[in-house]
N, C-alpha and C positions, 0 to 999 in steps of 0.2 A: 518427566525425560523418558525417553525410552533408551534401555540399554539391551544389549544382546542376549541373547536366551542360555548362550552359554555359560551363564554364570549360575545356572539352575543344574543343568543336565549336558553341557559340552560335554565333549570325550577327553576330559583333563586327567582322569583317573581319582581313584578313593583320595579325599580331602588328607588322611591321616599321612597317605604317600606323598603326600605334595603339600607340606606343611608351608612352605615359603613360595609357592607360585600362587598367582591369584590371577582369574578369569578375567579375559580381555572383555573389560567393560566398556568400551568405548564405541558409539555407534559412527562417529565420524568427525574428524579434527573441523572444529568451527573456525571461520575465520568472517570477520565482519564486513559486511557488502562492500565499505569505503575499503577495505582494502585489498578485496576481491578485484574492484572495479582499477586500483590502481597497479596489482601485481600485471594485468592486464595489456597494460602498456608498456611499450617501446623503453628500456632504461636510459636511453638517449634521447626521447623525447620526453620522459618524465624529468630528466635532468633539467633539460631545456626550460618545460613548464617549472620547476623549482627556482631556476634563476631569473624567470621572468616576474615571479610572484614577489620575490625577495627583492627586484627590482621597483617595482611599483610600493611595495611596503616602504623601503627606504626613499622612496621619492614622496612618499606622502608623509613620513615620518620628517625630512628634510622642510618640507614646506612649512609645516608647524613649529618647531623646535627644534634646535641642536640636542636637549635633555631627551626628547624622544629620539633621535638617534640613537644616542648613546643607550637608552633603555632596550631600544632595540637590538643593539650591537651585543650588550651583557646577556639578554634573554638567547640570542642565537647562539652565542659560546657556551652558554651551559646545556644548552639542547644536544652540542656535540659533543660536549664532554658527559650526557646522559647517555648518548650511543654508546660511548665507550665504559660504560659501568653495565651496560645492558650487554654488550658483545663479552663483556669480563665474565659476567655472572654465565654466560649461556655457553663457555667455553667450558667449563668445568663438566665434570662426568656427572651420570647421573646414577652410577652404583649398578648394585647386579640388578637381574630382570625383573625380580618380586618388588622391588622399590621403585622401578620404572613401572610397572602394571598398576601400583597401589595410586602413584601420582596423576597417571592416564586418568583413572577413574576419580582422583578428586577435580582436574580439573574440567572433565566433561560436565561433573554434576555443579560447579561454579560457573559455566560459562553457559551452560544450558539454563542456571535460575538467572543470570544477567539477562540473557536474551530475550527470556519471558517479562523478567520485571520491568526492565527499561522498554522493553516494547508498551505496556501500559502505561508506562511514568509519560513517554512521548506523546501517546495520544491524549493525555490528559493536560497536557502542555501545549500541545496545539489547541485543545477546546478553551483552555484557558487565554492563551494568546487571543481568540477569538472574542473572549469576554472582555478582556482590555482592549481590546480594540474599540468594541462598543461603546466602553466607558467610556473612554477619549476623546470620543465623538462628541461626546456631552458633556466633559468637563471643562472648567476653566481656562485660559491660558493668561500669561503674564504678559504686560503692556510691553516687557522687551520681545517679548517671543511674535506678540502681534506686530510689532513696529518692523521688524527684521521679516517678517511674511510667512514665520511660521502658525500655520492656521491649525487648527484641531485634525483635520486629517493629516497633515504633517506630522504633528508631534504624535498621533495614534500611531503611524507607521515606523517613526522612529522606536518609540517604545516598545512597540510590537516586536522590532528587531532584533533591539537590544534584550529582550527578554530571551529570544530564542535563542542567540547567540550564547547567553550566558545559561540555559539549559543544556544546549549542546555540548559547551567547554565542560559544564560539570559532570554530565554522562561521561565526556570521553577521560575526566580526569578517575573517575570512578573505573572506569574500565581499565586504566593505564595499571591503577594500585593493583588491580586483582589479576589483572594477564601477567605481571612480573612473580606474584606472589605464587601463582600456582606452578609457577617454571621454577621457581629458586627452591622450593622447599624442600624436593629429592635432592638438589645438590648440595643443600645444608645436610643432609641427611647422610650422603654418602661422604662429605667432608668430615663429617663427626668421627666415622669411620678412621679418620689419619689424626685430626689434632682438633681440642678446639676453639682455637682460636682462629684456624680456618673456615670453621664452620660460622663463627662469628664475623669474620671478614665478609662471607660472603653473602651472610642475612643484612648486614649492615650495609651494602653497596646495591644491594638488591631494594632495600628498603630507602637507598639514595636517590636511584634511577626512579622510582616512584615520586618523590619528594619532588626533585628537581623539575620531573615535568608538568607535575601539578602546579606548583609555583609558579615557574614559569609563563605556563598557559593563563593563569591568572594576570598575572601582570602583562603579557604582549597582548593578551585578550583586551583586556582596558586600554591599555596604549595606542593599540589599532582603529577602538572603538573612535577614540578621544580625537587621535589625527584625522580620522574618515571623516566627522562629524565638524571638523576644525576647517578642512578645505573645501568639505562639499557645502558648507552653509556660508561659507567667507567670511568666517567671525574674525570681529575688529576691523573688519573696511566700512567704510561709511554707509550707513541705513542699515548694517546687518547686526546679529547676535552679540553682545560682548561676551569675551571670553569669562567673565564673572559668571555669566549665567548656564555656561556650557555643561559643568559637572552633573546640571540636575536632569540630562537629557540619558545619564547614563545608570539612572535607577532603575532602568528595567534591565539591567545587567544582572542588578545584584539580585532581583527578585527571581530571575530565570534561575540562578546559581542556587537561591536557598529553597527554592520550588523543589527543586529535584534533588538537593542535600537532605530535604527531610523525608522525601518518600524512601529514599535510597536506606536514609540510617534507620527508618521505622522498619520496613520490610526486610533488612539484611538482619537486622537487630533480633526481629522474631525468630529468623529462618534460624540463626546460630545457636542460639540461646535455647530454641526450642528444642533444636536438635542434642545441644549440650545436657541440658535437664535429664528427658528421655533417657539417653546412655548412660547417666551416673546413677540414677535413680536406681533402674534396673539392674545393670552392670555391676557397679560399684558396693551398692547396697543391697540389693537382694541376691545378686551371684556371687558377690563375692570376688570378681574376676579384675583384673587391674585397667587403668585407663586405656583407652585407645586399642584395647583387646581385638584381635580378628573373630573372636567369637560372638562379638556384641554387634547385631544386625544396623544399629546406629550409628556405629563409628564413621562411617563413610561420609553422611549426613551431617556429623559433628563435624567432622574437618573440609567438608566442602565450606560451612559456614564460619567458618577463620576465614574464610578469603571474601566471601560476600558481605559478610557483617563488618568484619574489621579492617579488610584492605580495601575493599569497594569502596563502602558507604564513609569509609574514614577520609581515603581522597576527595571523594566531592565535599563533605565536611569542612575540609581545611582549607580547600577550593573556596567554599563562599566565605568563610570567615576573613579570608585574605581579601575577595570581590569587595565585601561590604566594608571592610575598614576603608580598603583604599577611596571607593567612591565616599564614600561618608567625610574622609577626611579633605577629601578634593572638594565637595560643597562647601566646609567650611573653611577650607583656603582660598575659595572664591570670594568669600565675603572679605578677605583680609586685601585681597588683587586691588579692589576699589583705592586702594592708597598704596599700596606697595607692590615689588616683584611679583611677576606671574610665576615665581619658582614656588610660591606656598601652595600653587595648586598640584605641579608636577612633583614636588617632595615625596609624595610615598609611592610615586614609583619607580625613583629612584633609590629610596630605604632599601622597598622590596629586591631591587636588581643586585643590589649590595649583598641582601641576603644568600642570594643564590651563589653568589661567589665566597663568601666567608662560610656558608655549609657545605659546600662542596669540597673546600680545606678540610674541614672537620670531619668530612667523610673520609677522603683519602689518609689523614691521618691514622686512621685505623688500619695497619698494616698487620700481615701474620708475620708470627714468630720465627726462627732459625728451627728451633726444635718440634718437628712434627711429627714426634710421635705421640702415638693415643696414649700412652702412658706417663707422657710428662705431667706434672702437675697441673690442673685445672686451674689457670685465672679467673678471678671474680670479672666475669663479662661487664658487670656496671659501672666496676671503675674503671674500665677501660672505653664503655661509654661516655662517663663522666669526665675524661681527660680530653675527648673528641668534643665534647657539651663546652669543656673550658676555652679550649682553642677558639670556637665559633664564638662564646660570648665574649672574649679579648677582642678579638678582628670587628665585632659588632660594635662593640662601645670607640673604637677608633675610626671605622667608614662612619659610624651615625656620627661622631662629631664632624669630620670633614663634608659630608653632606648638609648639615645646617650650616655651614660656613660658607658650604660653595651656594645652595639656595636660597637658605634665608636671611643671609646678611642687607642690610638696607640702611642707607646714610641716615634716613629721618631718626633709628635708633640702632647703634653700631655695635652695642653690647646684647642686642634680643638673640643673635644667634645663639649666644651662650646660653642665655636661658633656656632657651628651646632644646638645645643640647643637654643641658641637665636633665629636662622634660624626657628626652629618652633616654636617658642613664636612668631615672625611677620605673621607666617602664620593663629596661632589661633586667632590673635588678628585682622588680614585681615577679619579673618571668621566673628568673632563677629559685626567688622563693617559693612562688610557687609550685615548681617540681620539686624543691626538697620537703615543703609542707607535705603533699602529697604521699611523696616517697617515706616520709617519716611514719604515716598512718597507714601504709600499705604493704610493707617490704618486712618481711618476717624477721629479718636482723634486727627491728626494733621493738620496743616496747609494749605498743598497743595490740599489733599482730601477735603475738608472744602469748599475752594474757587472753587474747582472745580463744588463741589455739589451746590454752589452759582451760577455758571456760568448758571448751568440748569434752572435757574429762567427766563431767558430770551430767553430761545426756545434751541431747535435740535442744530443748526447751532454752536451758541458759547460755548456749553456744548464740540462739538467734538473740535474747535478750543484749548481750554483750556488745553482738554484732552492729544492731540497731544503736544503742547508746554512743558505740564508738562511732558510726555515722553521725549521729548528731552532736556529737560533741565537736567534729573534723571541720562544720561550717564554722568556727568561730576565729581560727587563725586567716581562715583566706580572705574573709570578708573584713578584718581587721587591714591585713593588706592591701585589699582591693579600695578602701576608705582611705587610708593614709594617702596612695599612690593617687587617686583622683584630686583629692584637697592639696597636694604637694602640687601635683602637674598644673591644676588652675592657678594657683599662686604663684608658680614659676612665668606662667603665662601673662598674667593680669599684670606682673612686675618687669614684665620684660619692656618696656617702655613704646609697645604700641598703640596709638590712640586714634580714635575717629574724628570727624571732622568737628566735635565738639570737646574734644580734649579727653573723653571718658576712655579707661585701659577697653583694649578689645581681643585682646591676646589668652584669653583664660581657658576659653571653649577650646581654642586650636592648640593650646596648651597640654590640655587631657587628648586630642586627638595625636598628638606628638608622641607621648607616655604609650599610647596604644601600637603606634607604630614600630618603638622600641621594645615593647613585649612582643610584637608579633617579628622583630628583626632577627632570628634565629627561626623561623617556623620550618625552614626547609629541613636543619636537623631534629628539630623535634619531630617532624613529621616521621624523618627516616628511621628514629627510636622507636617507634609508634607502629611501623609496617615491620619492625623487626621483631614484634611480638608474636603475630599471628605466623610467621613465617617460621620461626621458631617452635610455635606450637605445632603446625603441621609438621615440621621434620620429626619432632619426637613420635606423632601420632605412625609416620610413615615406619619410624627404625622398630617400633612396637610390633606394626603387623605384620614385620617383615621377618619379624624373630632373630632380630641381630642381636651379638653380646649384650650382657649386662655392662662393659665398659662402655659400648657406645650409647647406650641408654642414659647411663649416667650423666654424660655429655650433653646429651639433649635436654634432659631434667634441670641442668642448670639453664641452661640458655632458656628454657621453658620458663622458669620461676623467675628471670631477670625479666623477660618478655611479659609477663603479667606485671612484673613492678611498673616497667616503662609504659607500656599499655596504661595505666591509673595515672603515671605522671602527666603522661600528653594528654590525657582526659580534663583532669585539673588544668592543665594549662590552656586547654581550650573554652574551659568555662570561665576561666578570668579573662582570656581575650574577648570573650564573648559579653563578660559583663561591661569590659571600656568600649568594646565595639558598639554596644546596645544603646552607651550612654553618647557616643558619637552620631549614631541614625538617632537616637532621640531630638538630639543637638538641631541636627540637619533637618529634620521635619518639622522644628520649630520656626526655622528658618526659611523652610521651602512656604509654610503657611504665611509668614510674613509677606514672603516675596507675592505670592499669588493674592493677597488680602489687599496689598498696596498699602499697608501699615504695618507700622509695629508691632509684633505680638507682646512685647512686654510693656509695661505697664510705668512701671519705674524701678531701679536699682539694677545691678547688674547681676544677682542670681537668678537662677534659670526657675527654679518652683515655685519659690515664693512668691513673686510676682506673676508668673504666666498660668498656672494652674492652679485654682482656691480650691479643694479639697473638700473645705467646708459647705460648697454648693451642694446639693441631694445627686443631681445628676452626675456629676463629674466623680464622687464617691463613689456611686454604684458604678459606674465604667470602670473605677480601680477595684471595685469588689468583682465585679464581672473579669475582668483579668488577673487575678489571684485564681479563681474558681476555675479559669480554664486550664492552670496549669495544674492542679490537681486532678481535673477529670481527664484530661490527656494521660499524664503519668499511669491514672488509676488503669485507662484502658490499654495503653503500651503492655501493662502487666499482665492485665488479662489476657492479651492475646499471646502473650505466650506462653501462660498457663494452660489455654484450651489446647494449641498446638502441640504443649507437650504431653497434655493426655492422651492424644493420639497417638505420640512416638510412643508413650509408655504400653499402651495397651498392644500395639503392634509388634512391639518386641518381647513382651510375656506370651501372646500367641504364638510368637516362632519359637523360643523358647519351650514351650509345653508341645507345639504340632512337631517338632525337630528335636525332641531330645538328644540326637546323635550330636549338634552343635557343640554341647559343652566338651565332647570328647574326641572332637576335631573330626567327626565321621558324616557330617553332613555341613554343606555352606548355607551362612546366613544368607540371606534375602537381602541385601545392601539397596538392593533398586528400591525397594519398597518404602523403606524408610525415606530416602532421597524424595521419592515420588511424593508421599504424604507432607514431608515439611513444606516442601514446594509448594505448592497447591494452598496448602493453609496457611502459611506466609501469605500469600499474595491477598488470596480472602479476608483476611483479619486486618489487613491495612485498611479495607474498606469502612470497619467501625470508625475511625475517627473520621473520616470522608464524609459520613450521615449527619455530619453535625452541620455541615456544609449546606445541605440540602435540606434538612428539619428546618434550619434557622430560618432562613430566607424565608418560608412559609409562613411562619409563626410571626416573626417579626415585621416582614410585608404586611398581613393582616394588620396588624397593630398601625403601619402608617395609612394606611387606606380609611381604618376607621377614626383616624385623626384628620385626616384629609380635607375634612369639613370645618374643622374649627380653628384650622393656622390661622393666625394673624397676616398683619404686612410684613412681615418681619422676613430675613431674607431665606429663600427656600432653596436646597440645595439643586442642582442640574438634574440629577437622577430622578426629582419627584415627578418629572414629566411623563417618565413611562409608565406604563399599564402594571400592572401589579401584576399579568401574568408574563410579561416581557422579563421585569424586574426578579420574578422568582427562579425563572426559567435560567437568565444571564448569570445570578448568584448563585445556583445551585451548583455549577461548574464550578465554582473557584475552590478554593483550598479550605482545610478545616478552621482557620482561625481567620480568615479574611472577609466570609461572609460573615461567620456570627459579628464579629465586633465590629465591621461595617454597617449591618443593619442595625445593629444597637446606637452607634453612634447616630446613624440617620435619625433615629427615632428620639433620642433624648434630645440631640440638636434640636428639635422641633418645638420640644414641651417648654423651653425657657425663651426668653427675648436677649440674653444677654448677647453681645458680640462673640463671635467665634466660637460660642457653645459646643458644637460636632466636634469640632478639632480638639478641644479642651478633653472632651469626655473621651477621647481617642489617647489624647494624651496623658491620662491618667490611667486607662487601659494599659498602656503599652508600659507606663512606669511601674505600675504594680504587679504587672505579669515579669518584666525584667527582675524586680526584687525578688519573688516570689519563686521564681522560675531557677535564678541563680543559688539560693539556698537551697532548694529541692535536688537540683541537678548535682550539688558538692555531695550532699547527703547519700544521692543515691549511687556515686560513684565512688566515694569512698566506702563505704559500706559494703559494697560489692567487692572490691580490691582485695579489702581486709579476709573477708570471708576465703575468697579463691586463696591468698596468699596463708591465711591459718592453715588450711586443706593442703597445701604444699610443704609448710613446716611440720605438720604430722607424718606427710609420706617420704619426708627424709629420715624417717626412723624415731622421730622425737614422740614421746607421749605413748608409745605402744605400735607408732606406725601403723603401715597399711593393714588393712583387714582389721584391726581395733574396734571396739567399740566409741574409743576417741574419734579414731577416721571416720567411723561412719556418721557420728555427731557433725563433724567438720564437714562431711560430702552436703546434707541436710542445709546447713548454712551455705554452703556455696551453689546449691541449685536455690536456694533464695536469693542469693545475690546476682546470679545471673542476669535475669533480666534486669534488676537495679541498673550494675554497670554497664551493660552492652547494648540495652533496648530504651528504655527511659529515660535514664540521665545521657546519652548521646543524643538523643531526640530532642530532650528538653533544650539545649543551648541551642541547638538549631532553628527550633520553633521560635525561639528570643528573638533571634536576628532576623528573622520570616518575618517576625510581627512587625519589626522596625523597617523592614524592607518594603513591606506593605503599606505602611502608611506613609514613606514617600511615594510611590507611587500613586495610590488613591487618596493624597494628603487633599487637591481642591475641592473634591464633593461633600468634604465634611463643614466646608463654609458657610 
């Protein structure tokens, strides 16, 4: 990214004479093309076009269902509220000029990287869309789709359109998260000069704006897609598609969202943690200067990374989580609608519409105190955030119960809605417990982190050992909670009274779907707390770089420490929701396989794993083993990417300190732009290595397929086997890191045996093993990294020798080890898990 040369030699006067003034590092303000086009349109014309679009949307919604109209109305109202929050935040002052100049540099760095990264992702998405289109031209269609006139070409166009829309919306979600954070950080810094409560309120409302937009886009995007397909295909009219099959057309949307989220999380995570590690190792450990000190050449890159890694990537991540959960629940709801009301399909949309309402109330409940003095006692920000979360939880219980009574009541089973309301309560309680468990293991107010900090007093090695053991131990409570919640929700669903034509209970899987909805029913507020963290972190950096009084830094330090905890707790929440969502997507995959195979996939009984996927079959077991291997390989490559990029940053920072000795005495300016450029280019380059698996695997596995081509018997051959090796390799080489490897292995292993649906079973085993391994690995990485970070923060409060002590240096080492754990590999893993599941939904027919 290009920056002005005046940061090196402009006429700004000697550095020591202007300790609070930083060079203007802005090249030019960046505005996305879509906004530039809209800004050129006359405001009246734009207003008329907006009304016309709203009219079309509501007409389509009214032609589909009154429930869709309700969803549209709630989303639009909350969008208006988000505009109010945005204007409120932007109305706050940016503080003195030195703060504004630092904020401008952070903003330009973040927007420049975002533009480059998402430009790369968009090109990959277009190529993958072409691959999906070609695959769908050869895949099977259901009898219902054939009867309604939806052939392979129409199915391909629908899936590609859904995929591109999901990718676009996920990208917008990421941009919104970054856009607000790079503008709110300086306003939080300025407010910290007056009071901690005002700074907290600005950070929360800025995060709330992003959260409402992200969740609202996920809900309204799926609702518009559903309503459009409903009207366009004439669903439920004679000779057309049934509404029960309509959710299967939405899987491309979830795949597009997960595709963008994975690469956004991976690239952003590499950027933020490589810069952070490089800045800490040289600045804190070697030079002994404070965090975010203006003398550190990597400090701007570190602050930029908070926005592209924690804000942009997290927005895309949660967008994908909600989209995947809604679509999988709608698919399972479609199986219920064969005998019960259509409310089972639309129920997820209503739940998340209420999420927007109750989370907005929780966000607005956090207000500034009357005492605006900076000398007033600093309240515990975590306690204030917890109060808002408690308000949101109480409202979630009430609205969830009302939603189940409204949409899930049926005369055949009058009490079923109550069972499903209890399933939602199980999910809400699970979310709350998950947040509490993660907070216990990562907040320095509790014993685990304090014990970790104490271990730093005996050296770097004992700190690492204690952190690893803490992370391993922390996997037990969440797994127990997930296990209890799944079994409880399944049992409540099974005993709801809903049965099929043969009288067998069928509500178990939908009960787990409702529990997942309950867990995500406060997603907007949870994302608000997550966005709060990087905004507070950036605010602290701006205060430190602009050399504000110590009292202001104390306020931002408190907010930063709480932000670390909220980031860790929300990551734990995301992992828990990913576990339940993956279980749902796996169940939806089984239903889709049964639909395309035109026969039940289960052989006997009601339990999913026992009768449907037999891991005693060698090929199925190998598929599961490959799934577990994939998790560890992916994690290793993600951490390695951070390490390699951090080495470049460390070398550059060391070089500047050696060649410019005046930096330490404020006589020379660091070259911030050089570190930003190194991290940006290296992070994009290192994203390619996981993608190399998608290129190499098809060549190896494809050759294996050709070698076995002449040995095939008369059993079923997947439709793609008619494509030549050259075409097969070319198409699959363009797909994602997991899809190519997994799909190719499934194709091969499916050929080696003569059992029915063996390829689908191999993929199911891979998905199950990858989910289990990935959840445990993500829990370990997230908690260990968060604990190391807050152990360092605890020592920086003055405990155990304070800043600059040997204990502090050992804690910094642990923090640098944990950085790629909690912000790169861990977050990327739970996105990868859901991406695996959505890929299986999109590609299911080729495994048969």
